[in-house]
N, C-alpha and C positions, 0 to 999 in steps of 0.2 A: 236049273233054276228060273222060272221064269217071273219077272215083274209086275208089277199090280198096275192095275189103270183105276187112276180114281173113276169113277159110277157118277157122284156128285154128293149132293147135302141132303140132310135130314129135318123135314119139316116138324113132324110131327111121329109120335110111338104111340100105343095105346091095345090095350087088350080086351080084344073080344070074349067072353067067357065061351068056352068047349072051342073055340078056333085054332086061337094063339096070340100072337103075339104082330100086328101089323105095325109096320113100316110108309111112312106117306111121305115121299119125295117131294123136294123144296121145287124143283123141273125135272121134268123127264131126265131122265139117266142115259150116260151117254153108251153104256154098252146094254148088249140085251140080256133078259133075264126070263130062265125058265125054271120051273120046277126041276129039283134036284143040285140046283146049283147049290153052290156055294158061298157069301160074303163076310169079307172083312169091315166090321166095323169099327170104327177108330173113335174116341171120343176125345175131346177137348183136351184133357186131361196128359193123353199117347197113348194112355191104357186101348186097348182095342178086343172086341171082342167078336167067334167067330163063329156066323149065323147061317144057319141052311133053309134054303129058299123052298116053302112046302106050294105054291102059289101065288101066280100075280093075277090082282083084281083089278078094275073099274070101281073107284067108289062112286059115288051119286055127286055128278057135274054140278048142284046146285051148291053143294058144299064146299068140297073143296077142287072146284075147277077142273071137272075131268081130270083130276091126277090118278096112276094107277096107283093101290095102294102094294106092298107086297108080304105077304103071310108067310112066316119064320116062324 
């Protein structure tokens, strides 16, 4: 059994039509992400969702401080 690593926290989540759900981290995450990977997203109420990474994209630096968005 593998131990989970906390990657970081989420600052924003939104849906782009015909693209999918985008997760924006509050800070760069401590683990590398790549397409095909899996994330376990834990919510404050203790429940969680499993998400599959479809891609990692840079956001508009003037709007989101250059943080990467994760397409799940």
